[in-house]
DSSP file (Angstrom, degrees, kcal/mol; ACC not computed):
  #  RESIDUE AA STRUCTURE BP1 BP2  ACC     N-H-->O    O-->H-N    N-H-->O    O-->H-N    TCO  KAPPA ALPHA  PHI   PSI    X-CA   Y-CA   Z-CA
    1    1 A M              0   0    0      0, 0.0   104,-1.0     0, 0.0     2,-0.3   0.000 360.0 360.0 360.0 121.3  107.1   98.9   90.3
    2    2 A D  E     -A  104   0A   0    102,-0.2     2,-0.5    31,-0.1   102,-0.2  -0.904 360.0-170.6-151.5 116.0  105.0  102.0   90.4
    3    3 A I  E     -A  103   0A   0    100,-2.7   100,-2.5    -2,-0.3     2,-0.3  -0.949  17.6-162.0-112.2 122.7  105.9  105.4   89.0
    4    4 A R  E     -A  102   0A   0     -2,-0.5     2,-0.9    98,-0.2    98,-0.2  -0.754  24.1-134.3-111.0 151.1  103.5  108.2   89.9
    5    5 A N    >>  -     0   0    0     96,-2.9     3,-0.7    -2,-0.3     4,-0.5  -0.839  28.2-179.9 -97.5  93.7  102.8  111.7   88.6
    6    6 A R  T >4 S+     0   0    0     -2,-0.9     3,-0.5     1,-0.2     4,-0.4   0.849  73.9  54.2 -68.9 -35.7  102.8  113.6   91.9
    7    7 A S  T 3> S+     0   0    0      1,-0.2     4,-1.8     2,-0.2     3,-0.4   0.655  89.3  79.4 -76.1 -13.3  102.1  117.1   90.5
    8    8 A A  H <> S+     0   0    0     -3,-0.7     4,-2.1     1,-0.2    -1,-0.2   0.899  92.3  48.1 -63.1 -41.5   99.0  115.9   88.6
    9    9 A F  H << S+     0   0    0     -3,-0.5    -1,-0.2    -4,-0.5    -2,-0.2   0.717 111.9  51.3 -74.8 -19.4   96.7  116.0   91.6
   10   10 A Y  H  4 S+     0   0    0     -4,-0.4    -1,-0.2    -3,-0.4    -2,-0.2   0.818 117.5  38.0 -80.0 -33.5   97.9  119.4   92.6
   11   11 A E  H  < S+     0   0    0     -4,-1.8   110,-2.8     1,-0.1     2,-0.3   0.717 118.0  37.5 -91.3 -24.0   97.3  120.8   89.1
   12   12 A Y  E  <  -B  120   0A   0     -4,-2.1     2,-0.4   108,-0.3   108,-0.2  -0.918  60.5-134.5-135.7 153.4   94.0  119.1   88.1
   13   13 A F  E     -B  119   0A   0    106,-2.8   106,-2.5    -2,-0.3     2,-0.5  -0.906  34.3-143.7 -95.0 134.3   90.6  117.9   89.3
   14   14 A F  E     +B  118   0A   0     -2,-0.4   104,-0.2   104,-0.2     3,-0.1  -0.892  26.3 174.3-110.2 129.4   90.0  114.4   87.9
   15   15 A D  E    S+     0   0A   0    102,-2.8     2,-0.3    -2,-0.5    -1,-0.2   0.894  70.6  14.1 -90.1 -54.3   86.5  113.1   86.7
   16   16 A D  E     -B  117   0A   0    101,-0.8   101,-2.6     2,-0.0     2,-0.4  -0.879  60.9-156.0-125.5 154.5   87.3  109.7   85.3
   17   17 A R  E     -B  116   0A   0     -2,-0.3     2,-0.3    99,-0.2    99,-0.2  -0.983  11.2-174.0-129.4 144.6   90.3  107.4   85.3
   18   18 A Y  E     -B  115   0A   0     97,-2.8    97,-2.7    -2,-0.4     2,-0.5  -0.950  21.2-134.7-134.1 153.1   91.2  104.7   82.8
   19   19 A V  E     -B  114   0A   0     -2,-0.3     2,-0.3    95,-0.2    95,-0.2  -0.957  31.7-179.1-109.2 123.9   93.9  102.0   82.6
   20   20 A A  E     -B  113   0A   0     93,-3.3    93,-3.2    -2,-0.5    59,-0.2  -0.900  25.4-124.1-123.9 149.4   95.6  101.8   79.2
   21   21 A G  E     -BC 112  78A   0     57,-1.9    57,-2.8    -2,-0.3     2,-0.4  -0.516  26.4-139.2 -81.3 160.4   98.2   99.6   77.7
   22   22 A I  E     - C   0  77A   0     89,-0.8     2,-0.8    55,-0.2    55,-0.2  -0.973   7.7-132.5-124.7 137.8  101.4  101.2   76.2
   23   23 A V        +     0   0    0     53,-2.3    53,-0.3    -2,-0.4     2,-0.3  -0.818  44.0 166.6 -88.1 113.7  103.2  100.3   73.1
   24   24 A L        -     0   0    0     -2,-0.8     2,-0.2    51,-0.1    51,-0.0  -0.845  34.1-124.8-127.8 159.5  106.9  100.2   74.1
   25   25 A T     >  -     0   0    0     -2,-0.3     4,-1.8     1,-0.1     5,-0.1  -0.503  40.1 -99.3 -93.3 172.7  110.2   99.0   72.8
   26   26 A G  H  > S+     0   0    0      1,-0.2     4,-1.9     2,-0.2     5,-0.2   0.886 121.4  48.3 -62.9 -42.3  112.4   96.6   74.7
   27   27 A T  H  > S+     0   0    0     40,-0.2     4,-2.1     1,-0.2    -1,-0.2   0.821 108.8  55.2 -71.0 -28.6  114.8   99.2   76.1
   28   28 A E  H  > S+     0   0    0      2,-0.2     4,-2.5     1,-0.2    -1,-0.2   0.906 107.1  50.4 -66.9 -40.6  111.9  101.3   77.2
   29   29 A V  H  X S+     0   0    0     -4,-1.8     4,-2.4     2,-0.2    -2,-0.2   0.932 111.6  47.3 -62.6 -45.9  110.5   98.4   79.2
   30   30 A K  H  X S+     0   0    0     -4,-1.9     4,-1.1     1,-0.2    -1,-0.2   0.887 112.8  49.3 -64.3 -38.9  113.8   97.7   80.9
   31   31 A S  H  <>S+     0   0    0     -4,-2.1     5,-2.2     2,-0.2    -1,-0.2   0.891 111.1  49.4 -67.5 -39.6  114.3  101.4   81.7
   32   32 A L  H ><5S+     0   0    0     -4,-2.5     3,-1.8     1,-0.2    -2,-0.2   0.890 106.4  55.5 -67.1 -39.2  110.7  101.6   83.2
   33   33 A R  H 3<5S+     0   0    0     -4,-2.4    -1,-0.2     1,-0.3    -2,-0.2   0.797 105.8  53.2 -63.1 -26.8  111.3   98.6   85.3
   34   34 A A  T 3<5S-     0   0    0     -4,-1.1    -1,-0.3    -5,-0.2    -2,-0.2   0.489 120.8-113.9 -83.7  -4.0  114.3  100.4   86.7
   35   35 A G  T < 5 +     0   0    0     -3,-1.8     2,-1.1    -4,-0.2    -3,-0.2   0.730  66.7 145.5  82.7  23.4  112.0  103.4   87.5
   36   36 A K      < +     0   0    0     -5,-2.2    23,-1.9    23,-0.1     2,-0.3  -0.550  29.5 112.3 -97.9  68.9  113.6  105.8   85.1
   37   37 A A  E     -G   58   0B   0     -2,-1.1     2,-0.4    21,-0.2    21,-0.2  -0.981  44.2-160.2-138.3 151.3  110.6  107.9   83.9
   38   38 A S  E     -G   57   0B   0     19,-2.5    19,-2.0    -2,-0.3   -33,-0.1  -0.998   8.9-163.3-134.7 131.6  109.6  111.5   84.3
   39   39 A F    >   +     0   0    0     -2,-0.4     3,-2.4   -35,-0.2   -34,-0.1   0.284  35.4 149.2 -94.6   8.9  106.0  112.9   83.9
   40   40 A N  T 3  S-     0   0    0      1,-0.3    17,-0.1    17,-0.1    -2,-0.1  -0.235  82.9 -17.7 -53.5 117.5  107.0  116.6   83.6
   41   41 A D  T 3  S+     0   0    0      1,-0.2    -1,-0.3    15,-0.1     2,-0.2   0.679  95.0 158.3  60.9  22.6  104.5  118.3   81.3
   42   42 A A    <   +     0   0    0     -3,-2.4     2,-0.3    13,-0.1    13,-0.2  -0.533   8.2 159.6 -78.1 143.5  103.3  114.9   79.9
   43   43 A Y  E     -D   54   0A   0     11,-1.8    11,-3.2    -2,-0.2     2,-0.3  -0.953  35.4-110.7-154.0 168.5   99.8  114.8   78.3
   44   44 A C  E     -D   53   0A   0     54,-2.2    54,-0.5    -2,-0.3     2,-0.3  -0.828  29.3-176.3-110.6 147.8   97.8  112.7   75.9
   45   45 A I  E     -D   52   0A   0      7,-2.9     7,-3.0    -2,-0.3     2,-0.4  -0.983  22.4-121.9-142.3 149.0   96.7  113.7   72.4
   46   46 A F  E     -D   51   0A   0     -2,-0.3     2,-0.5     5,-0.2     5,-0.2  -0.779  16.2-173.2 -94.5 135.6   94.5  112.2   69.7
   47   47 A H  E >  S-D   50   0A   0      3,-2.6     3,-1.7    -2,-0.4     2,-0.5  -0.936  74.9 -48.0-120.3 103.2   95.8  111.5   66.1
   48   48 A G  T 3  S-     0   0    0     -2,-0.5    -2,-0.0     1,-0.2     0, 0.0  -0.601 122.4 -25.0  69.1-122.8   92.7  110.4   64.2
   49   49 A D  T 3  S+     0   0    0     -2,-0.5     2,-0.3    -3,-0.1    -1,-0.2   0.233 120.4  93.7-104.9  12.8   91.1  107.8   66.4
   50   50 A E  E <   -D   47   0A   0     -3,-1.7    -3,-2.6    28,-0.0     2,-0.5  -0.832  67.0-136.1-110.6 146.7   94.2  106.8   68.3
   51   51 A L  E     -DE  46  77A   0     26,-0.6    26,-3.1    -2,-0.3     2,-0.3  -0.857  23.3-177.5-103.6 130.6   95.5  108.1   71.6
   52   52 A F  E     -DE  45  76A   0     -7,-3.0    -7,-2.9    -2,-0.5     2,-0.4  -0.915  21.7-132.3-125.0 151.7   99.2  109.0   72.1
   53   53 A I  E     -DE  44  75A   0     22,-2.8    22,-1.7    -2,-0.3     2,-0.3  -0.893  24.3-163.0-104.7 136.1  101.2  110.2   75.0
   54   54 A R  E     +D   43   0A   0    -11,-3.2   -11,-1.8    -2,-0.4     3,-0.1  -0.885  62.0  14.8-120.0 147.6  103.5  113.2   74.5
   55   55 A S  S    S+     0   0    0     17,-0.5     2,-0.7    -2,-0.3    -1,-0.1   0.635  74.5 144.2  67.4  18.9  106.4  114.5   76.6
   56   56 A L        -     0   0    0     17,-0.3     2,-0.7    -3,-0.1    -1,-0.2  -0.809  41.8-147.3 -84.9 117.0  106.8  111.4   78.7
   57   57 A H  E     +G   38   0B   0    -19,-2.0   -19,-2.5    -2,-0.7     2,-0.6  -0.781  19.8 179.9 -93.6 114.1  110.5  111.1   79.3
   58   58 A I  E     -G   37   0B   0     13,-1.9   -21,-0.2    -2,-0.7    15,-0.1  -0.963  31.4-125.0-110.2 114.6  111.7  107.5   79.6
   59   59 A A        -     0   0    0    -23,-1.9   -23,-0.1    -2,-0.6    10,-0.1  -0.158  30.9 -94.4 -60.4 150.1  115.5  107.6   80.2
   60   60 A E        -     0   0    0      1,-0.1     2,-0.2     8,-0.1    -1,-0.1  -0.361  47.2-100.7 -62.9 144.5  117.7  105.6   77.8
   61   61 A Y    >   -     0   0    0      1,-0.1     3,-1.6    -3,-0.1    -1,-0.1  -0.503  25.8-137.3 -69.9 131.4  118.6  102.1   79.1
   62   62 A S  T 3  S+     0   0    0      1,-0.3    -1,-0.1    -2,-0.2    -2,-0.1   0.814 102.3  41.2 -63.9 -32.8  122.1  102.2   80.6
   63   63 A H  T 3  S+     0   0    0    -36,-0.1    -1,-0.3     2,-0.0    -2,-0.1   0.226  90.8 122.1 -99.4  14.2  123.1   98.8   79.0
   64   64 A G    <   -     0   0    0     -3,-1.6     2,-0.1     1,-0.1    -4,-0.0  -0.336  49.0-148.5 -74.5 158.2  121.5   99.6   75.6
   65   65 A T    >   -     0   0    0     -2,-0.1     3,-1.5     0, 0.0    -1,-0.1  -0.007  55.1 -53.7-102.7-149.8  123.5   99.6   72.4
   66   66 A F  T 3  S+     0   0    0      1,-0.3    -2,-0.1    -2,-0.1     0, 0.0   0.637 130.0  71.7 -66.1 -12.4  123.0  101.7   69.3
   67   67 A N  T 3   +     0   0    0      2,-0.0    -1,-0.3   -40,-0.0   -40,-0.2   0.281  70.0 134.5 -86.1  10.9  119.4  100.4   69.3
   68   68 A N    <   -     0   0    0     -3,-1.5    -8,-0.1     1,-0.1     2,-0.1  -0.215  56.0-110.7 -61.1 154.0  118.5  102.5   72.3
   69   69 A H        -     0   0    0    -10,-0.1    -1,-0.1     1,-0.1    -8,-0.0  -0.309  25.5 -99.7 -84.9 165.7  115.2  104.4   72.1
   70   70 A D    >   -     0   0    0      1,-0.1     3,-1.3    -2,-0.1   -12,-0.1  -0.777  31.9-141.7 -81.7 122.6  114.4  108.1   71.8
   71   71 A P  T 3  S+     0   0    0      0, 0.0   -13,-1.9     0, 0.0    -1,-0.1   0.781  94.0  37.6 -61.5 -29.1  113.6  109.3   75.3
   72   72 A L  T 3  S+     0   0    0    -15,-0.2   -17,-0.5   -17,-0.1   -16,-0.1   0.148  82.2 135.1-111.3  20.0  110.8  111.7   74.3
   73   73 A R    <   -     0   0    0     -3,-1.3     2,-0.3   -15,-0.1   -17,-0.3  -0.268  63.4 -99.9 -68.6 156.5  109.1  109.9   71.4
   74   74 A E        -     0   0    0    -20,-0.1     2,-0.4   -19,-0.1   -20,-0.2  -0.577  38.9-156.1 -74.5 137.5  105.3  109.7   71.2
   75   75 A R  E     - E   0  53A   0    -22,-1.7   -22,-2.8    -2,-0.3     2,-0.2  -0.954  13.6-122.4-120.7 136.9  103.9  106.4   72.5
   76   76 A K  E     - E   0  52A   0     -2,-0.4   -53,-2.3   -53,-0.3     2,-0.4  -0.534  20.1-146.7 -78.5 138.5  100.6  104.9   71.6
   77   77 A L  E     -CE  22  51A   0    -26,-3.1     2,-0.6    -2,-0.2   -26,-0.6  -0.863   9.8-138.7-104.7 141.4   98.1  104.1   74.3
   78   78 A L  E     +C   21   0A   0    -57,-2.8   -57,-1.9    -2,-0.4     2,-0.3  -0.886  36.2 147.8-107.9 115.6   95.8  101.1   73.9
   79   79 A L        -     0   0    0     -2,-0.6   -59,-0.1   -59,-0.2     2,-0.1  -0.882  50.9 -86.9-134.7 166.3   92.1  101.5   75.0
   80   80 A N     >  -     0   0    0     -2,-0.3     4,-2.4     1,-0.1     5,-0.2  -0.393  38.8-115.9 -69.9 154.9   88.8  100.1   73.9
   81   81 A K  H  > S+     0   0    0      1,-0.2     4,-2.5     2,-0.2     5,-0.2   0.875 116.5  55.1 -59.7 -38.1   87.0  101.9   71.1
   82   82 A K  H  > S+     0   0    0      1,-0.2     4,-1.9     2,-0.2    -1,-0.2   0.918 110.0  45.4 -62.2 -44.0   84.1  102.7   73.4
   83   83 A E  H  > S+     0   0    0      2,-0.2     4,-2.5     1,-0.2    -2,-0.2   0.896 111.8  52.4 -67.3 -39.9   86.5  104.4   75.9
   84   84 A L  H  X S+     0   0    0     -4,-2.4     4,-2.6     2,-0.2    -2,-0.2   0.911 109.8  48.3 -62.5 -42.7   88.4  106.2   73.1
   85   85 A K  H  X S+     0   0    0     -4,-2.5     4,-2.0     2,-0.2    -1,-0.2   0.897 111.6  50.3 -64.6 -40.2   85.1  107.7   71.8
   86   86 A K  H  X S+     0   0    0     -4,-1.9     4,-1.9    -5,-0.2    -2,-0.2   0.918 112.9  46.0 -63.3 -44.4   84.0  108.8   75.2
   87   87 A L  H  X S+     0   0    0     -4,-2.5     4,-2.4     1,-0.2    -2,-0.2   0.901 110.6  53.1 -65.6 -41.1   87.4  110.5   75.8
   88   88 A Q  H  X S+     0   0    0     -4,-2.6     4,-1.0     1,-0.2    -1,-0.2   0.876 109.1  49.4 -63.5 -37.1   87.3  112.2   72.4
   89   89 A A  H  < S+     0   0    0     -4,-2.0     4,-0.5     1,-0.2     3,-0.2   0.897 112.4  47.5 -67.8 -40.1   83.9  113.6   73.1
   90   90 A K  H >< S+     0   0    0     -4,-1.9     3,-1.2     1,-0.2     6,-0.3   0.862 105.2  59.2 -69.5 -35.7   85.0  114.9   76.5
   91   91 A I  H 3< S+     0   0    0     -4,-2.4     5,-0.2     1,-0.3    -1,-0.2   0.817  96.1  62.7 -63.2 -30.8   88.2  116.5   75.1
   92   92 A K  T 3< S+     0   0    0     -4,-1.0    -1,-0.3    -3,-0.2    -2,-0.2   0.738  86.9  89.7 -69.1 -21.3   86.1  118.6   72.8
   93   93 A E  S X  S-     0   0    0     -3,-1.2     3,-1.1    -4,-0.5     2,-0.2  -0.474  96.3 -94.5 -71.6 150.0   84.6  120.3   75.8
   94   94 A K  T 3  S+     0   0    0      1,-0.2    -1,-0.1    -2,-0.1     3,-0.1  -0.431 101.8  14.2 -70.8 134.1   86.5  123.3   77.0
   95   95 A G  T 3  S+     0   0    0      1,-0.3    25,-0.8    -2,-0.2     2,-0.3   0.256  90.3 122.3  94.4 -11.9   89.1  122.8   79.8
   96   96 A Y  E <   + F   0 119A   0     -3,-1.1     2,-0.3    -6,-0.3    -1,-0.3  -0.632  30.1 167.1 -88.5 143.8   89.4  119.0   79.7
   97   97 A T  E     - F   0 118A   0     21,-2.3    21,-2.9    -2,-0.3     2,-0.6  -0.971  34.7-119.3-146.8 159.8   92.7  117.3   79.1
   98   98 A I  E     - F   0 117A   0    -54,-0.5   -54,-2.2    -2,-0.3    19,-0.2  -0.913  33.2-175.6-106.9 121.5   94.0  113.7   79.5
   99   99 A I  E     - F   0 116A   0     17,-2.6    17,-2.8    -2,-0.6     2,-0.3  -0.936  26.7-121.2-120.0 135.3   96.9  113.4   82.0
  100  100 A P  E     - F   0 115A   0      0, 0.0    15,-0.3     0, 0.0   -92,-0.1  -0.605  27.6-179.0 -73.5 134.1   99.0  110.3   82.8
  101  101 A L  E     -     0   0A   0     13,-3.5   -96,-2.9     1,-0.4     2,-0.3   0.815  56.5 -17.2-103.1 -41.9   98.8  109.5   86.5
  102  102 A R  E     -AF   4 114A   0     12,-1.4    12,-2.8   -98,-0.2     2,-0.4  -0.991  46.2-135.8-162.1 158.6  101.0  106.5   87.0
  103  103 A I  E     +AF   3 113A   0   -100,-2.5  -100,-2.7    -2,-0.3     2,-0.3  -0.982  37.7 157.4-117.4 131.3  102.8  103.6   85.3
  104  104 A F  E     -AF   2 112A   0      8,-2.4     8,-3.5    -2,-0.4     2,-0.4  -0.935  39.6-114.8-146.9 166.6  102.5  100.2   86.9
  105  105 A S  E     - F   0 111A   0   -104,-1.0     6,-0.2    -2,-0.3    -2,-0.0  -0.915  30.9-143.2-108.1 137.4  102.8   96.5   86.2
  106  106 A N    >   -     0   0    0      4,-2.3     3,-2.0    -2,-0.4    -1,-0.0  -0.113  39.9 -79.3 -87.2-171.8   99.7   94.4   86.5
  107  107 A E  T 3  S+     0   0    0      1,-0.3    -1,-0.1     2,-0.1    -2,-0.0   0.742 131.3  54.8 -64.5 -23.5   99.4   90.8   87.8
  108  108 A N  T 3  S-     0   0    0      2,-0.1    -1,-0.3     0, 0.0     3,-0.1   0.299 118.9-111.4 -90.1   9.4  100.6   89.4   84.4
  109  109 A N  S <  S+     0   0    0     -3,-2.0     2,-0.3     1,-0.3    -2,-0.1   0.739  71.7 141.9  67.1  25.5  103.8   91.6   84.7
  110  110 A L        -     0   0    0      1,-0.0    -4,-2.3   -89,-0.0     2,-0.4  -0.753  55.4-115.3 -93.5 145.2  102.6   93.8   81.8
  111  111 A L  E     + F   0 105A   0     -2,-0.3   -89,-0.8    -6,-0.2     2,-0.3  -0.680  39.8 176.9 -83.3 129.7  103.2   97.6   81.9
  112  112 A K  E     -BF  21 104A   0     -8,-3.5    -8,-2.4    -2,-0.4     2,-0.4  -0.863  19.8-141.6-127.0 160.7  100.1   99.7   82.1
  113  113 A M  E     -BF  20 103A   0    -93,-3.2   -93,-3.3    -2,-0.3     2,-0.6  -0.991   7.1-145.5-126.6 133.0   99.4  103.4   82.4
  114  114 A E  E     -BF  19 102A   0    -12,-2.8   -13,-3.5    -2,-0.4   -12,-1.4  -0.860  23.3-172.5 -94.2 124.9   96.6  105.0   84.4
  115  115 A I  E     -BF  18 100A   0    -97,-2.7   -97,-2.8    -2,-0.6     2,-0.4  -0.870   7.2-152.3-117.2 152.6   95.3  108.1   82.8
  116  116 A G  E     -BF  17  99A   0    -17,-2.8   -17,-2.6    -2,-0.3     2,-0.8  -0.967  16.0-133.9-127.8 141.8   92.9  110.6   84.1
  117  117 A L  E     +BF  16  98A   0   -101,-2.6  -102,-2.8    -2,-0.4  -101,-0.8  -0.833  46.4 174.8 -90.0 109.5   90.4  113.0   82.4
  118  118 A G  E     -BF  14  97A   0    -21,-2.9   -21,-2.3    -2,-0.8     2,-0.4  -0.798  34.9-145.0-126.7 160.7   91.0  116.2   84.3
  119  119 A K  E     -BF  13  96A   0   -106,-2.5  -106,-2.8    -2,-0.3   -23,-0.2  -0.976  39.2-105.5-119.7 135.0   90.1  119.9   84.4
  120  120 A G  E     -B   12   0A   0    -25,-0.8  -108,-0.3    -2,-0.4     2,-0.2  -0.249  31.3-126.0 -63.6 143.6   92.8  122.4   85.4
  121  121 A K        -     0   0    0   -110,-2.8     2,-0.1     1,-0.1    -1,-0.1  -0.598  17.6-127.8 -86.7 149.8   92.6  124.0   88.9
  122  122 A K     >  -     0   0    0     -2,-0.2     4,-1.8     1,-0.1     3,-0.3  -0.435  33.7 -98.1 -86.1 170.1   92.6  127.7   89.4
  123  123 A L  H  > S+     0   0    0      1,-0.2     4,-1.9     2,-0.2     5,-0.2   0.882 123.7  51.4 -60.0 -41.6   95.1  129.4   91.8
  124  124 A H  H  > S+     0   0    0      1,-0.2     4,-1.8     2,-0.2    -1,-0.2   0.829 107.3  54.2 -68.1 -29.8   92.6  129.6   94.7
  125  125 A D  H  > S+     0   0    0     -3,-0.3     4,-2.0     2,-0.2    -1,-0.2   0.886 106.9  51.2 -68.0 -37.8   91.9  125.9   94.3
  126  126 A K  H  X S+     0   0    0     -4,-1.8     4,-2.1     2,-0.2    -2,-0.2   0.896 108.6  51.3 -65.2 -39.7   95.6  125.1   94.6
  127  127 A R  H  X S+     0   0    0     -4,-1.9     4,-2.3     1,-0.2    -1,-0.2   0.895 108.7  51.9 -63.6 -38.7   95.8  127.1   97.8
  128  128 A E  H  X S+     0   0    0     -4,-1.8     4,-2.4     2,-0.2    -1,-0.2   0.890 107.6  52.2 -63.9 -39.9   92.8  125.2   99.1
  129  129 A S  H  X S+     0   0    0     -4,-2.0     4,-2.4     2,-0.2    -2,-0.2   0.902 109.6  49.3 -62.9 -40.9   94.6  121.9   98.3
  130  130 A I  H  X S+     0   0    0     -4,-2.1     4,-2.4     2,-0.2    -2,-0.2   0.919 111.3  49.1 -65.0 -43.2   97.7  123.1  100.2
  131  131 A K  H  X S+     0   0    0     -4,-2.3     4,-2.4     1,-0.2    -2,-0.2   0.912 112.2  48.4 -61.7 -43.0   95.6  124.1  103.2
  132  132 A Q  H  X S+     0   0    0     -4,-2.4     4,-2.1     2,-0.2    -1,-0.2   0.908 111.5  49.0 -64.8 -42.8   93.8  120.8  103.3
  133  133 A R  H  X S+     0   0    0     -4,-2.4     4,-1.9     1,-0.2    -1,-0.2   0.903 112.1  49.1 -63.8 -41.9   97.0  118.8  103.0
  134  134 A D  H  X S+     0   0    0     -4,-2.4     4,-2.3     2,-0.2    -2,-0.2   0.897 110.2  50.4 -65.6 -40.3   98.6  120.8  105.9
  135  135 A S  H  X S+     0   0    0     -4,-2.4     4,-2.2     1,-0.2    -1,-0.2   0.885 110.0  50.4 -66.9 -37.0   95.6  120.4  108.1
  136  136 A E  H  X S+     0   0    0     -4,-2.1     4,-2.2     2,-0.2    -1,-0.2   0.895 110.3  50.5 -65.1 -39.0   95.7  116.6  107.5
  137  137 A R  H  X S+     0   0    0     -4,-1.9     4,-2.0     2,-0.2    -2,-0.2   0.906 110.6  48.5 -64.5 -42.6   99.4  116.5  108.4
  138  138 A E  H  X S+     0   0    0     -4,-2.3     4,-2.4     2,-0.2    -2,-0.2   0.892 110.1  52.6 -64.1 -39.7   98.8  118.4  111.6
  139  139 A L  H  X S+     0   0    0     -4,-2.2     4,-2.2     1,-0.2    -2,-0.2   0.911 108.6  49.5 -63.7 -42.5   95.9  116.1  112.5
  140  140 A K  H  X S+     0   0    0     -4,-2.2     4,-1.7     1,-0.2    -1,-0.2   0.880 111.0  50.0 -63.6 -38.2   98.2  113.1  112.0
  141  141 A R  H  < S+     0   0    0     -4,-2.0    -2,-0.2     1,-0.2    -1,-0.2   0.902 110.8  49.7 -64.4 -41.0  100.9  114.6  114.2
  142  142 A Y  H  < S+     0   0    0     -4,-2.4    -2,-0.2     1,-0.2    -1,-0.2   0.887 108.7  52.1 -66.2 -38.9   98.3  115.3  116.9
  143  143 A I  H  <        0   0    0     -4,-2.2    -1,-0.2     1,-0.3    -2,-0.2   0.872 360.0 360.0 -66.3 -37.2   97.0  111.8  116.8
  144  144 A K     <        0   0    0     -4,-1.7    -1,-0.3    -5,-0.2    -2,-0.2   0.507 360.0 360.0 -65.2 360.0  100.5  110.3  117.2
């Protein structure tokens, strides 16, 4: 099970990546295992010394009852204090933001989230990314 944020690498340059745990309810876990998540406009924000993810849409579980979760609620991310302090210092610099990159399950079958510390790309950088991707695709076609 691996859910990726495809648009993140098009929109941002990433300096650092971290693996964080997520605080979830039971129906959220079942929905994520079914692959029902959307990263559209998701980002991370600090409340005090804790890191939360905002705008991550996890669809309601189809077999859930009245106890189903709110699809857009803020979810707490679990990191070490050292990592949180480092991220908080970087966020204060202009232009940096924390973006979720993917949700995956580790070897113990726990759900984790990979987050990246990124800086937004300008329009000309995005055009360069498209050119590079197209040239790699042409090269692969030529090799075949």
